[in-house]
Residue, then its C-alpha position, 0 to 999 in steps of 0.5 A: m365315353v363307355h360307348i366309345n370304348v366298346l365301339k373301339k373294342i368291337m373295331c379291334v376284334l373285327v380287324v383281327i378277324l379280317i387279318a386272320l381271314t386274309v392269312c388263311l386265304w393266302k395260305e389256301t391260295r398258295g397251297s392250291y397253286y403250288v407245283p413242286f419241282k419234278t425230277e426227271n424220273d418223276d416226270s417220265q413216270i407221270h408221262r409213262t402213266s399217262e401213256k398207258w392210260n391213253l392207250l387203255k382208253s384208246q383200246d376201249l374206244v376201239h372195242e366199242a367202235a368194233g361193236g364187241m369185236g373182242q379179239m380183233p385188236k391186239t394191244l401189246l403193252s411194254n414192260e416198263n420195269k425191264g432193263s435198258i435195251s438197244g435203241t433199235v429194239e426200243k424203237s421197235k417195241k415202242a412202235s408195237d405198243y400202239v399196234k392193234v391189228w386183226d387177230k387171226d384167231s377171231s371167232s364168232r363169239n366176238l360178233i355182236p349179238r345181231l351178227q351172231k343171230v344172222r350167222k346162225n340163220y344162214l347156217s340153218m338156211n343153207k341156201y346153196n346146199v353145202t354138204y362139207s365132208g372134208k377134214r378139219n385141221t385142228a392144228k393150225l397149218s403154217p402160212e407156207q402150207l396154207l399158201c400151198q393149199l390155195r395154190d394147188r386146190v383153187n383153180v382160178s379160171m374163167i368160163h371159156g368156149s369148151d365149158g358145156p353150154f358155152n360151146t355154141s357159136e352164139w357164145l363164142r361171139y361174146l366170150p373173150e378170145k384171149s385168156l385172162n393171163e394172155t390179156v394182162g401178161r405177167l404182172g409184178r406188184c399188184a394192188v387190191v383195193s377194198s371199198a372199206g370206209s376206212l380208206k377215207s382220208s387215208h391218202l393212199g392214192p399215190e401208193i396204190d397207183s404205183h403198182d403195176a396193176v390195180l383191182r377194184f370192186n363193183g361200183a367203187p368210184v375213183k373220181g373225187f377220191q383219187e387222193d385216198v384210193g388212186q385212179k388206176t384201174t386194171i381189173r374190176l370184179v363185179n357181182s351178178q347182183l350189181v349187173t342185174v339191178e337197174q339202179q346200178q346202171f351197169l350198162r350206162d355208167a362209164l365207170y365200168n368202161t375202164g380196164i378188164l371186167i370180171i363177173w362172178d355169180p354164186a352156184p349151188y355147192h355141188a352144181e356142174i356148169h350146165e346146172w348153174y347155167r340153167k339157174p344162176d343165182y342172178k340172171f345176168f347172162e343177158a346183161y353180159k351179152l348186151y354189155r359185150i355188144r356195146h363194148p366189144e373191145q373191152p375184155f369181159y370175163i365170167l369167173n368159173p363158179k367152181m372156184q368160189w367153193q374150192l376156196w370155201d372148202i379151204i376156209q372151212e377146213n382151216s376154221l375150228e367152227h362152222i362158217q356160213p354156207n355161202p360163197p366167200s366175198s368178192g374181196t377174197l375172190g379178188i385177192l386170189i385172182m391177183m395172186t394168180l396173176c402177180d408176183e406180189v399183191d398188196v391188199y388195202e383195208f381188207l384187214p382194217s387199219k387204225r382208221q376202222t369205221d362202221i361206214c361200209h364204203y368210202y364213197q357212201k355214208f351207210h353204217d353197218r358193222a357187218c361190212t367189217m365182220g361179215a353176215y352173208h359171207p364168212l368174212l370173219f373167217e376169210k380175214n383170219l386166213v388172210k392175216h395168217i398168210n400175210q408176209g407184211t408187218d402188223e405196223d403196215i396193217y395198223t397204219h395203211g391197212k395193208v397186207t402183203l401176199p406172195g403171188f402163187r408163182n413165188v410159192h414153193c411147196 
């Protein structure tokens, strides 16, 4: 009997413990999953906090992808505590919150260590014997003043028969009879299409093809990439290295048979035409002649090498630090050519958009940050200049990688 009573007491204690555990578990579960009702203000505050966090996180990712680019992305954060403003201004402000574009005051300090070292090596090498003695504009010129400098001091011209060693009967056979201006006529809206990897998946093809003329670079293809880069090619600017490298198949690839060709080759800083002719950077003259024999009807021009250093002088004059003593990139040369020929020029992905990537070209899988920031060319400083004279919006740069520049005939000094 005693054993039965003890057993009953033990069973009661176990039941009480089980009930207590059940109640505790229920309270814990209820507390874990209970979501209090949020007022509209609470919800908007959480949403704004989340937006700010995502924006800052995005900015960190851009900095990481840019490899220490530093001041390239400018992130504009709105002040949430300011009073209500008009709907139009509010929309504009919200749009600007997410716009990260090239900083026109970017400096070599923003380069990753590898590119800083490369830049210093080029400064010490000075392959082209650059001895710049011009002034340095410590006070930044206005965009209008800079445009006037470019228009008045950069002579965008092609080699013609009166240029020293080219005034022979042999060369007259190869050089185009008409000038470039005569060949293209007066152009309205033009597009300059970089080869940047950020053009991939841009869907800019139809917009690019809507222009009156399109300039492309080197071996950048259109076949298979029409949706992103378009298919119209009016002018193709190629460098002399491409023409002389057998792997590029310049004389055989049908890619080069469309539109007008222009070739450029670096010359020493102070060299006259005859000096450069005797010792070009790449020996492209024979390849040029062979191409002209095979395609006599296709206009093919040689860019006067003095132009590149006239442009370089202006970039250096308007940069606070020493730039690489090497010629400007094909990109900037092409931009200046089209500004000479057209009323207005849209440049695509020279300044990177939100699609910025370390992939050098949209048609390759080669990765190198130097393709955006520059190593051999003073590309960083070229981009600073282009950003400064841009007449479009930061939103156009961010979404389309598009810079809009006036043609020189529309620049009033």
